[in-house]
N, C-alpha and C positions, 0 to 999 in steps of 0.2 A: 703724421701721427693722427691728425684730426680725421683723415679719411677712414681710419680703422675704428674710430670710437663707436659709430652706430652699430656695426656688426659685433664688435667686442661686447658691448652692453647686452646685445641680444643673446649671444652665445653663452656668456658667463653671468647672466642675470641672476640666477639663484645664489651663486657664490658671492656675487657683487652685493646683493641685498644684505646678506648676512654680515659681510665685512663693513659695509657703510653704516649699518645699524649700530655697530660698535665704535664708529669713528665720530669724533666731535665735529668734523667738517661736513658740510653738505656735499652731495655728489657733484654738482657743477664745479665746486672749488677743487675737489679731488681731481677731476678731469683736467681742469686748467693747469694745475700743478704738474700733472703727468705730461701734458703737452709741452709746457715750458721746459721740463727736465729733458724731454726728448729733443727739443730744439737745441738746447745747450750741447747735448751729446752728439747730435748731428754736426754742429759747428766744429766741435773738437775733432770728430772723425774726418770731416772734409779737410780740415787744416793738416792733420797728421798724414792723411792719404796723399795730398798733393805735395806737401813739403818733403815727404819721405821718398820722393821719386816714384810715385805710383804710376801704373799704366794710365790712370786718370781718365778724364773725360776728353774724348776726341774733339768735341766742340770747344772746350776750354783751351786745349793745346793749340788748336788752329787759330783761336782768337789772339793768342799771345805769340805764336810762331806760325803765321800764315805761310803756306807753301806757294809754289808757282801755280799758275792757272792750270797747268797740266795735271797737278795733283788734286785739284778740286773735282769732286765727283759730279758727273752730270746728273740731271734730274732723273733720267731713266735708270742710271746705275743706283742712285739713292733709293729709288722705289724698289729695285730688285733686292738690294741689301736689306731694306726694311722688311720686305716680304719673307726673306730667309729667316730673319730673327723671329718674326711672327710664327713661322712654321716650326722653328725649334721650340719656341714656347708652347705651342699647341701639343707637340710631340711629348715634351716633358710633362705637361699637364695630364695627358692621357696615361702615360706610364705610371704616374703617381695616383691618379684617380682610380684605376682598376683595383689595386689592392685595398684602397680605402673603401670602395664599395663592397668588396668581399668581407672586409673586417667589420663593417658598420653594424651588422646584426649582433655581433659578439662584443662590440664596444659602443654601447648606447650613448656614452659620454663624448664620443668622437665629435670634435667641433664641426665636421662636415654635416653631421646629422642635425645639430642645432641650427647651423647656418641655413639648412634647407627650409626651415620655418620662418626665416627672416625675409623682409621685403627685398625685391629684386634690386632696387637701387643701392641698398646697403651692401649687397654681395658684389655689385659692380665696382663701387668706389673703394672697397677694401683692397683691390688690386693695386691702387695707387700707393697704398702704404707698403705693400710688398715690393712693388717695382721701384719705388724711390727710397724710402727709409731703409728697408732691409738691404738693398743693394749698396747703399752708401756705407752702412755699418759693417756688412759682411764682406763686401768686395773692396770698396775704396779704402776702408780702414783695416779690417782684420787681414784680408788676403794680402794687401799691399805691405802691411807691417811684417807679416811672416816672410813674405818674399824678400823684403829688404834685409831682414835679419839673416835669412838664408844666404843671401849674396855675401854678407859680411863674414859668415862662418865658413861657407863651402867654396866661395869664389873669390878668394883674396887676390888672386892674380888673373882674374878673368872678368872682362867687362860685360855688362849686360846680364840679363836673367836667363839662366839655362833652363831647359825643360825639366831636368831633374829637380832643381830647387823649386820651380813653379809648382810641380805636382805635389811635392811634400807640403808646401805652403797651402795649396788648394785643399788637400785632404784634411790638414789640421783645421783650417777655417770651416770646412764642411762639417766636421765633427762638432765643433763649437756651435755652429749654426743649428745643428740638430738638437744638441743638448739645451740650447737656449729656448727651445719651445716647451721644455718639460715643466717649468714653473707654472705657466698658464694652463697646461694640460692637467696639472695636479689639482686644479680647482674643480674639475668636472669628472675626473676619473682617478682610480688608484694607480699609482706608478709602480709597475711590476717590471721585471727584466724584459718581458715580452713587449711591454709598452715602450721601454727605452730603446730596444732594438728596432721597433716599428718606427719610432720617431727619428732615429739615426738614419735608417735606410730611406724613408720617404722624404726626409729633408735633405739627406746627403746627396741623393741623385740629382735633384735640381741644383743644389749648391755647387757640385762639381761641374755641371753643365754651364751654369751661369758664370762660374769662375773662369772656365775656358774661354767663353765669349768675351769676358772682361779683358783677359790677357791678350787675345788675338784681335779683338775688334773694338775694345773700349767700353766704357761704362754705359753709354747709351744703349748698346746692343744688349747688355745684360738686363738693363731696366725693361726694355721692350719685351724680351723673352719672358722675364719674370711676371710681368703684368698679364701676358697672354696665358701663361700657365695657371695663374690664379683665376683668370676668367673661366678657363676650362673646368677647374676644380670647383669653384664656388658658385659660378653662375649656371653652367651646364650640368655639372655633376649631380646636384640635388634632384634633378629630373629623373635620375636613374635609381634613386633610393626607393 
């Protein structure tokens, strides 16, 4: 959460000043409370995700259930797998960035536009929030919860998670992920049906992609890809505005 604070203050500064001027608490206290709330929420999300039989973290699973030496990836294979996750993240970032650049002249309140005026280091570290916090909340918690519920409803006599149940859960989690960005967007732009559709599509595409990575390759893969996508959007993207 702390990684997002510098850029969030930059992007939502006008709305933030208006709200903090009406608040009896100083801004540092408000930020500290927000970080504390986020940490509690992450703790609950991690607990639910792991206890609920989530796909979970490959690293955590191997710590508790180490496989044979043959199962352990070699350094070369690990680098190759990591490179693939980076490439997936870059591809997702490009797919999302292009329509954002097209829409930017018509949506001056678009966070990408404000982020372009922020310092480079703020735009770099915000990817840590997306890659860690959002993946824990959206994939480890939400996606795992819906997948678990789906197995209870649709797979009463079938072990494991079927592709059908996964994609239903992944789509629901992606929709909620997209809708979750609207409250912050409402601070800098009017929420219209077009804006809602825009948010659902541009957040839904990455969410579906990262959800698939989470299912097939574990949480770390989704985190790496998410960070790389945010890097393309917020670090490289503003150069094209």
